[in-house]
PDB file of N, H, CA, C and O in Angstrom:
ATOM      1  N   MET A   1     203.032  69.826 211.048  1.00  0.00           N
ATOM      2  CA  MET A   1     203.660  69.897 212.348  1.00  0.00           C
ATOM      3  C   MET A   1     203.017  71.034 213.141  1.00  0.00           C
ATOM      4  O   MET A   1     202.893  72.153 212.643  1.00  0.00           O
ATOM      5  N   THR A   2     202.618  70.745 214.353  1.00  0.00           N
ATOM      6  H   THR A   2     202.719  69.836 214.757  1.00  0.00           H
ATOM      7  CA  THR A   2     201.991  71.726 215.217  1.00  0.00           C
ATOM      8  C   THR A   2     202.898  72.014 216.397  1.00  0.00           C
ATOM      9  O   THR A   2     203.467  71.098 216.990  1.00  0.00           O
ATOM     10  N   MET A   3     203.033  73.300 216.741  1.00  0.00           N
ATOM     11  H   MET A   3     202.571  74.044 216.259  1.00  0.00           H
ATOM     12  CA  MET A   3     203.873  73.694 217.863  1.00  0.00           C
ATOM     13  C   MET A   3     203.010  74.321 218.940  1.00  0.00           C
ATOM     14  O   MET A   3     202.322  75.313 218.701  1.00  0.00           O
ATOM     15  N   ASN A   4     203.051  73.737 220.124  1.00  0.00           N
ATOM     16  H   ASN A   4     203.610  72.931 220.318  1.00  0.00           H
ATOM     17  CA  ASN A   4     202.289  74.268 221.254  1.00  0.00           C
ATOM     18  C   ASN A   4     203.092  73.984 222.513  1.00  0.00           C
ATOM     19  O   ASN A   4     202.944  72.922 223.118  1.00  0.00           O
ATOM     20  N   ASP A   5     203.938  74.921 222.909  1.00  0.00           N
ATOM     21  H   ASP A   5     204.058  75.783 222.417  1.00  0.00           H
ATOM     22  CA  ASP A   5     204.738  74.693 224.105  1.00  0.00           C
ATOM     23  C   ASP A   5     204.472  75.742 225.176  1.00  0.00           C
ATOM     24  O   ASP A   5     205.184  75.812 226.178  1.00  0.00           O
ATOM     25  N   THR A   6     203.438  76.559 224.960  1.00  0.00           N
ATOM     26  H   THR A   6     202.859  76.502 224.146  1.00  0.00           H
ATOM     27  CA  THR A   6     203.152  77.633 225.893  1.00  0.00           C
ATOM     28  C   THR A   6     201.702  77.549 226.346  1.00  0.00           C
ATOM     29  O   THR A   6     200.786  77.552 225.523  1.00  0.00           O
ATOM     30  N   GLN A   7     201.500  77.477 227.637  1.00  0.00           N
ATOM     31  H   GLN A   7     202.245  77.475 228.305  1.00  0.00           H
ATOM     32  CA  GLN A   7     200.166  77.603 228.216  1.00  0.00           C
ATOM     33  C   GLN A   7     200.245  78.681 229.268  1.00  0.00           C
ATOM     34  O   GLN A   7     201.200  78.736 230.043  1.00  0.00           O
ATOM     35  N   ILE A   8     199.242  79.539 229.297  1.00  0.00           N
ATOM     36  H   ILE A   8     198.467  79.494 228.667  1.00  0.00           H
ATOM     37  CA  ILE A   8     199.238  80.665 230.224  1.00  0.00           C
ATOM     38  C   ILE A   8     197.939  80.627 231.017  1.00  0.00           C
ATOM     39  O   ILE A   8     196.858  80.542 230.434  1.00  0.00           O
ATOM     40  N   GLU A   9     198.037  80.690 232.341  1.00  0.00           N
ATOM     41  H   GLU A   9     198.915  80.759 232.815  1.00  0.00           H
ATOM     42  CA  GLU A   9     196.845  80.814 233.177  1.00  0.00           C
ATOM     43  C   GLU A   9     196.537  82.284 233.359  1.00  0.00           C
ATOM     44  O   GLU A   9     197.397  83.065 233.767  1.00  0.00           O
ATOM     45  N   VAL A  10     195.297  82.656 233.053  1.00  0.00           N
ATOM     46  H   VAL A  10     194.599  82.022 232.723  1.00  0.00           H
ATOM     47  CA  VAL A  10     194.839  84.032 233.226  1.00  0.00           C
ATOM     48  C   VAL A  10     193.524  83.948 233.995  1.00  0.00           C
ATOM     49  O   VAL A  10     192.475  83.675 233.411  1.00  0.00           O
ATOM     50  N   GLY A  11     193.583  84.183 235.300  1.00  0.00           N
ATOM     51  H   GLY A  11     194.435  84.404 235.774  1.00  0.00           H
ATOM     52  CA  GLY A  11     192.382  84.042 236.119  1.00  0.00           C
ATOM     53  C   GLY A  11     191.836  82.634 236.014  1.00  0.00           C
ATOM     54  O   GLY A  11     192.542  81.664 236.291  1.00  0.00           O
ATOM     55  N   LYS A  12     190.570  82.519 235.610  1.00  0.00           N
ATOM     56  H   LYS A  12     189.997  83.307 235.385  1.00  0.00           H
ATOM     57  CA  LYS A  12     189.933  81.205 235.499  1.00  0.00           C
ATOM     58  C   LYS A  12     190.183  80.534 234.144  1.00  0.00           C
ATOM     59  O   LYS A  12     189.670  79.442 233.898  1.00  0.00           O
ATOM     60  N   TYR A  13     190.960  81.170 233.267  1.00  0.00           N
ATOM     61  H   TYR A  13     191.377  82.057 233.467  1.00  0.00           H
ATOM     62  CA  TYR A  13     191.190  80.667 231.915  1.00  0.00           C
ATOM     63  C   TYR A  13     192.573  80.052 231.751  1.00  0.00           C
ATOM     64  O   TYR A  13     193.538  80.480 232.385  1.00  0.00           O
ATOM     65  N   LEU A  14     192.652  79.039 230.886  1.00  0.00           N
ATOM     66  H   LEU A  14     191.869  78.692 230.372  1.00  0.00           H
ATOM     67  CA  LEU A  14     193.920  78.472 230.462  1.00  0.00           C
ATOM     68  C   LEU A  14     194.042  78.736 228.963  1.00  0.00           C
ATOM     69  O   LEU A  14     193.244  78.236 228.171  1.00  0.00           O
ATOM     70  N   VAL A  15     195.042  79.520 228.583  1.00  0.00           N
ATOM     71  H   VAL A  15     195.691  79.927 229.227  1.00  0.00           H
ATOM     72  CA  VAL A  15     195.256  79.927 227.190  1.00  0.00           C
ATOM     73  C   VAL A  15     196.361  79.057 226.594  1.00  0.00           C
ATOM     74  O   VAL A  15     197.464  78.984 227.137  1.00  0.00           O
ATOM     75  N   SER A  16     196.058  78.396 225.472  1.00  0.00           N
ATOM     76  H   SER A  16     195.162  78.455 225.031  1.00  0.00           H
ATOM     77  CA  SER A  16     197.021  77.517 224.796  1.00  0.00           C
ATOM     78  C   SER A  16     197.127  77.913 223.325  1.00  0.00           C
ATOM     79  O   SER A  16     196.358  77.423 222.497  1.00  0.00           O
ATOM     80  N   PRO A  17     198.076  78.798 222.990  1.00  0.00           N
ATOM     81  CA  PRO A  17     198.262  79.187 221.591  1.00  0.00           C
ATOM     82  C   PRO A  17     199.015  78.107 220.812  1.00  0.00           C
ATOM     83  O   PRO A  17     199.826  77.371 221.374  1.00  0.00           O
ATOM     84  N   THR A  18     198.736  78.026 219.522  1.00  0.00           N
ATOM     85  H   THR A  18     198.077  78.623 219.065  1.00  0.00           H
ATOM     86  CA  THR A  18     199.343  76.999 218.677  1.00  0.00           C
ATOM     87  C   THR A  18     199.746  77.590 217.330  1.00  0.00           C
ATOM     88  O   THR A  18     199.039  78.424 216.765  1.00  0.00           O
ATOM     89  N   ALA A  19     200.889  77.147 216.831  1.00  0.00           N
ATOM     90  H   ALA A  19     201.464  76.469 217.290  1.00  0.00           H
ATOM     91  CA  ALA A  19     201.322  77.488 215.473  1.00  0.00           C
ATOM     92  C   ALA A  19     201.395  76.200 214.672  1.00  0.00           C
ATOM     93  O   ALA A  19     202.016  75.229 215.106  1.00  0.00           O
ATOM     94  N   LYS A  20     200.768  76.187 213.511  1.00  0.00           N
ATOM     95  H   LYS A  20     200.264  76.976 213.158  1.00  0.00           H
ATOM     96  CA  LYS A  20     200.778  74.997 212.667  1.00  0.00           C
ATOM     97  C   LYS A  20     201.489  75.320 211.355  1.00  0.00           C
ATOM     98  O   LYS A  20     201.155  76.291 210.676  1.00  0.00           O
ATOM     99  N   SER A  21     202.468  74.496 211.014  1.00  0.00           N
ATOM    100  H   SER A  21     202.739  73.707 211.566  1.00  0.00           H
ATOM    101  CA  SER A  21     203.241  74.698 209.791  1.00  0.00           C
ATOM    102  C   SER A  21     202.343  74.573 208.565  1.00  0.00           C
ATOM    103  O   SER A  21     201.541  73.646 208.450  1.00  0.00           O
ATOM    104  N   GLN A  22     202.499  75.528 207.655  1.00  0.00           N
ATOM    105  H   GLN A  22     203.150  76.281 207.749  1.00  0.00           H
ATOM    106  CA  GLN A  22     201.751  75.527 206.396  1.00  0.00           C
ATOM    107  C   GLN A  22     202.674  75.221 205.219  1.00  0.00           C
ATOM    108  O   GLN A  22     202.270  75.334 204.061  1.00  0.00           O
ATOM    109  N   GLY A  23     203.917  74.833 205.521  1.00  0.00           N
ATOM    110  H   GLY A  23     204.244  74.742 206.461  1.00  0.00           H
ATOM    111  CA  GLY A  23     204.900  74.551 204.479  1.00  0.00           C
ATOM    112  C   GLY A  23     205.682  75.803 204.105  1.00  0.00           C
ATOM    113  O   GLY A  23     205.216  76.923 204.313  1.00  0.00           O
ATOM    114  N   GLU A  24     206.839  75.607 203.567  1.00  0.00           N
ATOM    115  H   GLU A  24     207.217  74.697 203.398  1.00  0.00           H
ATOM    116  CA  GLU A  24     207.709  76.682 203.095  1.00  0.00           C
ATOM    117  C   GLU A  24     207.978  77.744 204.167  1.00  0.00           C
ATOM    118  O   GLU A  24     208.094  78.928 203.851  1.00  0.00           O
ATOM    119  N   GLY A  25     208.077  77.325 205.426  1.00  0.00           N
ATOM    120  H   GLY A  25     207.983  76.363 205.683  1.00  0.00           H
ATOM    121  CA  GLY A  25     208.419  78.248 206.505  1.00  0.00           C
ATOM    122  C   GLY A  25     207.312  79.187 206.923  1.00  0.00           C
ATOM    123  O   GLY A  25     207.588  80.221 207.532  1.00  0.00           O
ATOM    124  N   ARG A  26     206.082  78.865 206.621  1.00  0.00           N
ATOM    125  H   ARG A  26     205.858  78.026 206.127  1.00  0.00           H
ATOM    126  CA  ARG A  26     204.927  79.704 206.968  1.00  0.00           C
ATOM    127  C   ARG A  26     204.083  78.987 208.018  1.00  0.00           C
ATOM    128  O   ARG A  26     204.069  77.757 208.081  1.00  0.00           O
ATOM    129  N   PHE A  27     203.374  79.770 208.848  1.00  0.00           N
ATOM    130  H   PHE A  27     203.385  80.768 208.797  1.00  0.00           H
ATOM    131  CA  PHE A  27     202.631  79.199 209.969  1.00  0.00           C
ATOM    132  C   PHE A  27     201.257  79.841 210.109  1.00  0.00           C
ATOM    133  O   PHE A  27     201.077  81.033 209.861  1.00  0.00           O
ATOM    134  N   ALA A  28     200.292  79.015 210.514  1.00  0.00           N
ATOM    135  H   ALA A  28     200.438  78.047 210.716  1.00  0.00           H
ATOM    136  CA  ALA A  28     198.948  79.486 210.848  1.00  0.00           C
ATOM    137  C   ALA A  28     198.835  79.513 212.372  1.00  0.00           C
ATOM    138  O   ALA A  28     199.510  78.756 213.070  1.00  0.00           O
ATOM    139  N   ALA A  29     197.966  80.401 212.877  1.00  0.00           N
ATOM    140  H   ALA A  29     197.418  81.016 212.310  1.00  0.00           H
ATOM    141  CA  ALA A  29     197.807  80.556 214.320  1.00  0.00           C
ATOM    142  C   ALA A  29     196.416  80.130 214.768  1.00  0.00           C
ATOM    143  O   ALA A  29     195.432  80.324 214.054  1.00  0.00           O
ATOM    144  N   SER A  30     196.350  79.547 215.961  1.00  0.00           N
ATOM    145  H   SER A  30     197.150  79.390 216.541  1.00  0.00           H
ATOM    146  CA  SER A  30     195.081  79.266 216.623  1.00  0.00           C
ATOM    147  C   SER A  30     195.329  79.283 218.127  1.00  0.00           C
ATOM    148  O   SER A  30     196.471  79.260 218.586  1.00  0.00           O
ATOM    149  N   VAL A  31     194.241  79.323 218.880  1.00  0.00           N
ATOM    150  H   VAL A  31     193.313  79.342 218.508  1.00  0.00           H
ATOM    151  CA  VAL A  31     194.381  79.347 220.335  1.00  0.00           C
ATOM    152  C   VAL A  31     193.167  78.691 220.975  1.00  0.00           C
ATOM    153  O   VAL A  31     192.039  78.849 220.509  1.00  0.00           O
ATOM    154  N   SER A  32     193.414  77.963 222.034  1.00  0.00           N
ATOM    155  H   SER A  32     194.331  77.834 222.412  1.00  0.00           H
ATOM    156  CA  SER A  32     192.361  77.379 222.856  1.00  0.00           C
ATOM    157  C   SER A  32     192.264  78.202 224.135  1.00  0.00           C
ATOM    158  O   SER A  32     193.276  78.505 224.767  1.00  0.00           O
ATOM    159  N   ILE A  33     191.037  78.560 224.512  1.00  0.00           N
ATOM    160  H   ILE A  33     190.215  78.314 223.999  1.00  0.00           H
ATOM    161  CA  ILE A  33     190.795  79.277 225.760  1.00  0.00           C
ATOM    162  C   ILE A  33     189.849  78.401 226.577  1.00  0.00           C
ATOM    163  O   ILE A  33     188.665  78.282 226.260  1.00  0.00           O
ATOM    164  N   ARG A  34     190.379  77.798 227.618  1.00  0.00           N
ATOM    165  H   ARG A  34     191.341  77.895 227.876  1.00  0.00           H
ATOM    166  CA  ARG A  34     189.626  76.824 228.407  1.00  0.00           C
ATOM    167  C   ARG A  34     189.254  77.409 229.760  1.00  0.00           C
ATOM    168  O   ARG A  34     190.036  78.129 230.381  1.00  0.00           O
ATOM    169  N   SER A  35     188.045  77.086 230.202  1.00  0.00           N
ATOM    170  H   SER A  35     187.410  76.501 229.698  1.00  0.00           H
ATOM    171  CA  SER A  35     187.616  77.471 231.543  1.00  0.00           C
ATOM    172  C   SER A  35     186.793  76.338 232.137  1.00  0.00           C
ATOM    173  O   SER A  35     186.263  75.492 231.417  1.00  0.00           O
ATOM    174  N   GLY A  36     186.697  76.336 233.449  1.00  0.00           N
ATOM    175  H   GLY A  36     187.128  77.024 234.034  1.00  0.00           H
ATOM    176  CA  GLY A  36     185.909  75.314 234.134  1.00  0.00           C
ATOM    177  C   GLY A  36     186.719  74.077 234.450  1.00  0.00           C
ATOM    178  O   GLY A  36     187.905  73.978 234.136  1.00  0.00           O
ATOM    179  N   ARG A  37     186.037  73.138 235.084  1.00  0.00           N
ATOM    180  H   ARG A  37     185.074  73.218 235.339  1.00  0.00           H
ATOM    181  CA  ARG A  37     186.681  71.870 235.475  1.00  0.00           C
ATOM    182  C   ARG A  37     185.699  70.718 235.298  1.00  0.00           C
ATOM    183  O   ARG A  37     184.483  70.898 235.372  1.00  0.00           O
ATOM    184  N   GLY A  38     186.246  69.547 235.065  1.00  0.00           N
ATOM    185  H   GLY A  38     187.233  69.400 235.005  1.00  0.00           H
ATOM    186  CA  GLY A  38     185.422  68.342 234.978  1.00  0.00           C
ATOM    187  C   GLY A  38     184.376  68.441 233.889  1.00  0.00           C
ATOM    188  O   GLY A  38     184.677  68.853 232.768  1.00  0.00           O
ATOM    189  N   SER A  39     183.133  68.062 234.217  1.00  0.00           N
ATOM    190  H   SER A  39     182.889  67.727 235.127  1.00  0.00           H
ATOM    191  CA  SER A  39     182.065  68.087 233.216  1.00  0.00           C
ATOM    192  C   SER A  39     181.623  69.507 232.887  1.00  0.00           C
ATOM    193  O   SER A  39     180.854  69.712 231.948  1.00  0.00           O
ATOM    194  N   GLY A  40     182.103  70.496 233.654  1.00  0.00           N
ATOM    195  H   GLY A  40     182.728  70.329 234.417  1.00  0.00           H
ATOM    196  CA  GLY A  40     181.765  71.891 233.401  1.00  0.00           C
ATOM    197  C   GLY A  40     182.816  72.628 232.593  1.00  0.00           C
ATOM    198  O   GLY A  40     182.802  73.858 232.534  1.00  0.00           O
ATOM    199  N   THR A  41     183.733  71.890 231.964  1.00  0.00           N
ATOM    200  H   THR A  41     183.745  70.891 232.012  1.00  0.00           H
ATOM    201  CA  THR A  41     184.794  72.514 231.178  1.00  0.00           C
ATOM    202  C   THR A  41     184.231  73.062 229.867  1.00  0.00           C
ATOM    203  O   THR A  41     183.443  72.409 229.183  1.00  0.00           O
ATOM    204  N   HIS A  42     184.657  74.266 229.544  1.00  0.00           N
ATOM    205  H   HIS A  42     185.297  74.796 230.100  1.00  0.00           H
ATOM    206  CA  HIS A  42     184.277  74.893 228.278  1.00  0.00           C
ATOM    207  C   HIS A  42     185.571  75.274 227.558  1.00  0.00           C
ATOM    208  O   HIS A  42     186.457  75.888 228.153  1.00  0.00           O
ATOM    209  N   ASP A  43     185.678  74.915 226.294  1.00  0.00           N
ATOM    210  H   ASP A  43     184.958  74.417 225.810  1.00  0.00           H
ATOM    211  CA  ASP A  43     186.883  75.185 225.519  1.00  0.00           C
ATOM    212  C   ASP A  43     186.495  75.936 224.253  1.00  0.00           C
ATOM    213  O   ASP A  43     185.791  75.401 223.397  1.00  0.00           O
ATOM    214  N   ARG A  44     186.957  77.174 224.138  1.00  0.00           N
ATOM    215  H   ARG A  44     187.529  77.609 224.834  1.00  0.00           H
ATOM    216  CA  ARG A  44     186.710  77.975 222.935  1.00  0.00           C
ATOM    217  C   ARG A  44     187.987  77.942 222.110  1.00  0.00           C
ATOM    218  O   ARG A  44     189.071  78.203 222.633  1.00  0.00           O
ATOM    219  N   VAL A  45     187.870  77.625 220.826  1.00  0.00           N
ATOM    220  H   VAL A  45     186.989  77.414 220.401  1.00  0.00           H
ATOM    221  CA  VAL A  45     189.033  77.581 219.941  1.00  0.00           C
ATOM    222  C   VAL A  45     188.859  78.648 218.870  1.00  0.00           C
ATOM    223  O   VAL A  45     187.841  78.701 218.181  1.00  0.00           O
ATOM    224  N   LEU A  46     189.875  79.497 218.746  1.00  0.00           N
ATOM    225  H   LEU A  46     190.703  79.454 219.306  1.00  0.00           H
ATOM    226  CA  LEU A  46     189.880  80.537 217.723  1.00  0.00           C
ATOM    227  C   LEU A  46     190.948  80.190 216.696  1.00  0.00           C
ATOM    228  O   LEU A  46     192.098  79.938 217.054  1.00  0.00           O
ATOM    229  N   ARG A  47     190.571  80.175 215.418  1.00  0.00           N
ATOM    230  H   ARG A  47     189.636  80.379 215.127  1.00  0.00           H
ATOM    231  CA  ARG A  47     191.518  79.945 214.327  1.00  0.00           C
ATOM    232  C   ARG A  47     191.592  81.224 213.508  1.00  0.00           C
ATOM    233  O   ARG A  47     190.561  81.807 213.173  1.00  0.00           O
ATOM    234  N   PHE A  48     192.784  81.656 213.188  1.00  0.00           N
ATOM    235  H   PHE A  48     193.621  81.182 213.460  1.00  0.00           H
ATOM    236  CA  PHE A  48     192.989  82.925 212.513  1.00  0.00           C
ATOM    237  C   PHE A  48     193.370  82.706 211.048  1.00  0.00           C
ATOM    238  O   PHE A  48     193.989  81.699 210.705  1.00  0.00           O
ATOM    239  N   THR A  49     193.002  83.645 210.199  1.00  0.00           N
ATOM    240  H   THR A  49     192.499  84.463 210.478  1.00  0.00           H
ATOM    241  CA  THR A  49     193.228  83.486 208.761  1.00  0.00           C
ATOM    242  C   THR A  49     194.602  83.941 208.310  1.00  0.00           C
ATOM    243  O   THR A  49     195.046  83.560 207.227  1.00  0.00           O
ATOM    244  N   GLY A  50     195.285  84.743 209.107  1.00  0.00           N
ATOM    245  H   GLY A  50     194.924  85.053 209.987  1.00  0.00           H
ATOM    246  CA  GLY A  50     196.606  85.237 208.716  1.00  0.00           C
ATOM    247  C   GLY A  50     197.646  84.132 208.648  1.00  0.00           C
ATOM    248  O   GLY A  50     197.526  83.110 209.324  1.00  0.00           O
ATOM    249  N   ILE A  51     198.666  84.343 207.830  1.00  0.00           N
ATOM    250  H   ILE A  51     198.764  85.174 207.281  1.00  0.00           H
ATOM    251  CA  ILE A  51     199.801  83.424 207.733  1.00  0.00           C
ATOM    252  C   ILE A  51     201.043  84.189 208.198  1.00  0.00           C
ATOM    253  O   ILE A  51     201.233  85.353 207.845  1.00  0.00           O
ATOM    254  N   PHE A  52     201.873  83.530 208.985  1.00  0.00           N
ATOM    255  H   PHE A  52     201.719  82.584 209.272  1.00  0.00           H
ATOM    256  CA  PHE A  52     203.011  84.178 209.635  1.00  0.00           C
ATOM    257  C   PHE A  52     204.330  83.572 209.167  1.00  0.00           C
ATOM    258  O   PHE A  52     204.389  82.414 208.753  1.00  0.00           O
ATOM    259  N   ASP A  53     205.388  84.382 209.242  1.00  0.00           N
ATOM    260  H   ASP A  53     205.340  85.323 209.578  1.00  0.00           H
ATOM    261  CA  ASP A  53     206.718  83.950 208.802  1.00  0.00           C
ATOM    262  C   ASP A  53     207.434  83.087 209.824  1.00  0.00           C
ATOM    263  O   ASP A  53     208.431  82.442 209.498  1.00  0.00           O
ATOM    264  N   SER A  54     206.941  83.062 211.060  1.00  0.00           N
ATOM    265  H   SER A  54     206.132  83.586 211.326  1.00  0.00           H
ATOM    266  CA  SER A  54     207.580  82.227 212.085  1.00  0.00           C
ATOM    267  C   SER A  54     206.522  81.693 213.040  1.00  0.00           C
ATOM    268  O   SER A  54     205.441  82.261 213.189  1.00  0.00           O
ATOM    269  N   ALA A  55     206.869  80.582 213.681  1.00  0.00           N
ATOM    270  H   ALA A  55     207.747  80.120 213.559  1.00  0.00           H
ATOM    271  CA  ALA A  55     205.971  80.004 214.687  1.00  0.00           C
ATOM    272  C   ALA A  55     205.808  80.970 215.849  1.00  0.00           C
ATOM    273  O   ALA A  55     204.714  81.106 216.398  1.00  0.00           O
ATOM    274  N   ALA A  56     206.889  81.639 216.224  1.00  0.00           N
ATOM    275  H   ALA A  56     207.777  81.528 215.778  1.00  0.00           H
ATOM    276  CA  ALA A  56     206.828  82.584 217.343  1.00  0.00           C
ATOM    277  C   ALA A  56     205.848  83.722 217.048  1.00  0.00           C
ATOM    278  O   ALA A  56     205.095  84.131 217.932  1.00  0.00           O
ATOM    279  N   ALA A  57     205.850  84.231 215.830  1.00  0.00           N
ATOM    280  H   ALA A  57     206.462  83.899 215.112  1.00  0.00           H
ATOM    281  CA  ALA A  57     204.932  85.304 215.460  1.00  0.00           C
ATOM    282  C   ALA A  57     203.484  84.822 215.505  1.00  0.00           C
ATOM    283  O   ALA A  57     202.602  85.554 215.952  1.00  0.00           O
ATOM    284  N   ALA A  58     203.235  83.602 215.047  1.00  0.00           N
ATOM    285  H   ALA A  58     203.952  83.007 214.683  1.00  0.00           H
ATOM    286  CA  ALA A  58     201.883  83.042 215.076  1.00  0.00           C
ATOM    287  C   ALA A  58     201.404  82.857 216.512  1.00  0.00           C
ATOM    288  O   ALA A  58     200.261  83.185 216.833  1.00  0.00           O
ATOM    289  N   VAL A  59     202.268  82.333 217.375  1.00  0.00           N
ATOM    290  H   VAL A  59     203.196  82.066 217.115  1.00  0.00           H
ATOM    291  CA  VAL A  59     201.911  82.121 218.782  1.00  0.00           C
ATOM    292  C   VAL A  59     201.666  83.465 219.463  1.00  0.00           C
ATOM    293  O   VAL A  59     200.725  83.596 220.246  1.00  0.00           O
ATOM    294  N   HIS A  60     202.492  84.454 219.178  1.00  0.00           N
ATOM    295  H   HIS A  60     203.256  84.348 218.542  1.00  0.00           H
ATOM    296  CA  HIS A  60     202.313  85.785 219.768  1.00  0.00           C
ATOM    297  C   HIS A  60     200.962  86.378 219.365  1.00  0.00           C
ATOM    298  O   HIS A  60     200.232  86.900 220.208  1.00  0.00           O
ATOM    299  N   TYR A  61     200.638  86.294 218.088  1.00  0.00           N
ATOM    300  H   TYR A  61     201.230  85.870 217.404  1.00  0.00           H
ATOM    301  CA  TYR A  61     199.366  86.814 217.585  1.00  0.00           C
ATOM    302  C   TYR A  61     198.190  86.136 218.276  1.00  0.00           C
ATOM    303  O   TYR A  61     197.261  86.805 218.729  1.00  0.00           O
ATOM    304  N   ALA A  62     198.228  84.813 218.357  1.00  0.00           N
ATOM    305  H   ALA A  62     198.982  84.269 217.989  1.00  0.00           H
ATOM    306  CA  ALA A  62     197.143  84.059 218.990  1.00  0.00           C
ATOM    307  C   ALA A  62     197.015  84.414 220.474  1.00  0.00           C
ATOM    308  O   ALA A  62     195.905  84.560 220.988  1.00  0.00           O
ATOM    309  N   THR A  63     198.141  84.550 221.150  1.00  0.00           N
ATOM    310  H   THR A  63     199.042  84.432 220.733  1.00  0.00           H
ATOM    311  CA  THR A  63     198.127  84.892 222.574  1.00  0.00           C
ATOM    312  C   THR A  63     197.520  86.268 222.798  1.00  0.00           C
ATOM    313  O   THR A  63     196.686  86.442 223.686  1.00  0.00           O
ATOM    314  N   GLU A  64     197.931  87.242 222.002  1.00  0.00           N
ATOM    315  H   GLU A  64     198.609  87.101 221.281  1.00  0.00           H
ATOM    316  CA  GLU A  64     197.410  88.605 222.156  1.00  0.00           C
ATOM    317  C   GLU A  64     195.900  88.649 221.934  1.00  0.00           C
ATOM    318  O   GLU A  64     195.190  89.346 222.660  1.00  0.00           O
ATOM    319  N   HIS A  65     195.404  87.918 220.946  1.00  0.00           N
ATOM    320  H   HIS A  65     195.980  87.352 220.356  1.00  0.00           H
ATOM    321  CA  HIS A  65     193.963  87.898 220.690  1.00  0.00           C
ATOM    322  C   HIS A  65     193.200  87.191 221.807  1.00  0.00           C
ATOM    323  O   HIS A  65     192.097  87.609 222.159  1.00  0.00           O
ATOM    324  N   ALA A  66     193.766  86.141 222.359  1.00  0.00           N
ATOM    325  H   ALA A  66     194.662  85.802 222.072  1.00  0.00           H
ATOM    326  CA  ALA A  66     193.128  85.455 223.484  1.00  0.00           C
ATOM    327  C   ALA A  66     193.060  86.372 224.700  1.00  0.00           C
ATOM    328  O   ALA A  66     192.027  86.442 225.365  1.00  0.00           O
ATOM    329  N   LEU A  67     194.142  87.068 224.994  1.00  0.00           N
ATOM    330  H   LEU A  67     194.982  87.011 224.454  1.00  0.00           H
ATOM    331  CA  LEU A  67     194.155  87.981 226.137  1.00  0.00           C
ATOM    332  C   LEU A  67     193.138  89.107 225.944  1.00  0.00           C
ATOM    333  O   LEU A  67     192.498  89.531 226.906  1.00  0.00           O
ATOM    334  N   GLY A  68     192.986  89.588 224.726  1.00  0.00           N
ATOM    335  H   GLY A  68     193.507  89.243 223.944  1.00  0.00           H
ATOM    336  CA  GLY A  68     191.973  90.601 224.430  1.00  0.00           C
ATOM    337  C   GLY A  68     190.573  90.067 224.640  1.00  0.00           C
ATOM    338  O   GLY A  68     189.716  90.757 225.191  1.00  0.00           O
ATOM    339  N   TRP A  69     190.335  88.833 224.201  1.00  0.00           N
ATOM    340  H   TRP A  69     191.032  88.272 223.754  1.00  0.00           H
ATOM    341  CA  TRP A  69     189.026  88.195 224.365  1.00  0.00           C
ATOM    342  C   TRP A  69     188.694  88.066 225.860  1.00  0.00           C
ATOM    343  O   TRP A  69     187.572  88.349 226.278  1.00  0.00           O
ATOM    344  N   ILE A  70     189.674  87.640 226.653  1.00  0.00           N
ATOM    345  H   ILE A  70     190.586  87.410 226.314  1.00  0.00           H
ATOM    346  CA  ILE A  70     189.473  87.490 228.097  1.00  0.00           C
ATOM    347  C   ILE A  70     189.220  88.856 228.728  1.00  0.00           C
ATOM    348  O   ILE A  70     188.331  88.998 229.567  1.00  0.00           O
ATOM    349  N   HIS A  71     189.991  89.850 228.332  1.00  0.00           N
ATOM    350  H   HIS A  71     190.713  89.735 227.650  1.00  0.00           H
ATOM    351  CA  HIS A  71     189.838  91.192 228.899  1.00  0.00           C
ATOM    352  C   HIS A  71     188.432  91.733 228.635  1.00  0.00           C
ATOM    353  O   HIS A  71     187.830  92.340 229.521  1.00  0.00           O
ATOM    354  N   GLU A  72     187.904  91.522 227.434  1.00  0.00           N
ATOM    355  H   GLU A  72     188.393  91.029 226.714  1.00  0.00           H
ATOM    356  CA  GLU A  72     186.549  91.986 227.096  1.00  0.00           C
ATOM    357  C   GLU A  72     185.504  91.383 228.025  1.00  0.00           C
ATOM    358  O   GLU A  72     184.542  92.051 228.402  1.00  0.00           O
ATOM    359  N   ARG A  73     185.693  90.134 228.391  1.00  0.00           N
ATOM    360  H   ARG A  73     186.475  89.591 228.085  1.00  0.00           H
ATOM    361  CA  ARG A  73     184.722  89.454 229.235  1.00  0.00           C
ATOM    362  C   ARG A  73     184.912  89.747 230.724  1.00  0.00           C
ATOM    363  O   ARG A  73     184.003  89.541 231.528  1.00  0.00           O
ATOM    364  N   SER A  74     186.086  90.222 231.073  1.00  0.00           N
ATOM    365  H   SER A  74     186.824  90.390 230.420  1.00  0.00           H
ATOM    366  CA  SER A  74     186.397  90.498 232.480  1.00  0.00           C
ATOM    367  C   SER A  74     186.127  91.944 232.867  1.00  0.00           C
ATOM    368  O   SER A  74     186.054  92.268 234.053  1.00  0.00           O
ATOM    369  N   ALA A  75     185.980  92.813 231.877  1.00  0.00           N
ATOM    370  H   ALA A  75     186.040  92.551 230.914  1.00  0.00           H
ATOM    371  CA  ALA A  75     185.751  94.234 232.160  1.00  0.00           C
ATOM    372  C   ALA A  75     184.378  94.418 232.782  1.00  0.00           C
ATOM    373  O   ALA A  75     183.418  93.773 232.361  1.00  0.00           O
ATOM    374  N   PRO A  76     184.271  95.288 233.779  1.00  0.00           N
ATOM    375  CA  PRO A  76     182.965  95.538 234.386  1.00  0.00           C
ATOM    376  C   PRO A  76     182.017  96.185 233.392  1.00  0.00           C
ATOM    377  O   PRO A  76     182.428  96.993 232.559  1.00  0.00           O
ATOM    378  N   VAL A  77     180.757  95.825 233.486  1.00  0.00           N
ATOM    379  H   VAL A  77     180.423  95.168 234.162  1.00  0.00           H
ATOM    380  CA  VAL A  77     179.723  96.373 232.597  1.00  0.00           C
ATOM    381  C   VAL A  77     179.212  97.658 233.221  1.00  0.00           C
ATOM    382  O   VAL A  77     178.830  97.683 234.390  1.00  0.00           O
ATOM    383  N   CYS A  78     179.208  98.719 232.440  1.00  0.00           N
ATOM    384  H   CYS A  78     179.518  98.699 231.490  1.00  0.00           H
ATOM    385  CA  CYS A  78     178.700 100.009 232.926  1.00  0.00           C
ATOM    386  C   CYS A  78     177.194 100.086 232.681  1.00  0.00           C
ATOM    387  O   CYS A  78     176.721  99.751 231.595  1.00  0.00           O
ATOM    388  N   ALA A  79     176.460 100.520 233.669  1.00  0.00           N
ATOM    389  H   ALA A  79     176.845 100.792 234.551  1.00  0.00           H
ATOM    390  CA  ALA A  79     175.005 100.604 233.547  1.00  0.00           C
ATOM    391  C   ALA A  79     174.569 101.939 232.967  1.00  0.00           C
ATOM    392  O   ALA A  79     173.373 102.177 232.796  1.00  0.00           O
TER     393      ALA A  79
END
């Protein structure tokens, strides 16, 4: 069973975190980070190795890592 009920727009990105049941009340986390439109759409998917006690914890972890990834790419480059 996969849970994905949260999508967040961050600038040009659409962040879609997911929690997937691993049985016995444990969950794995992943997140899709999409940018672009039409044939120029790019979708990066990150899957994490940690196992979480709740779907909410897995979704939170995935969201925080996606926001960090976006922040790294949005920060100005110092010369």
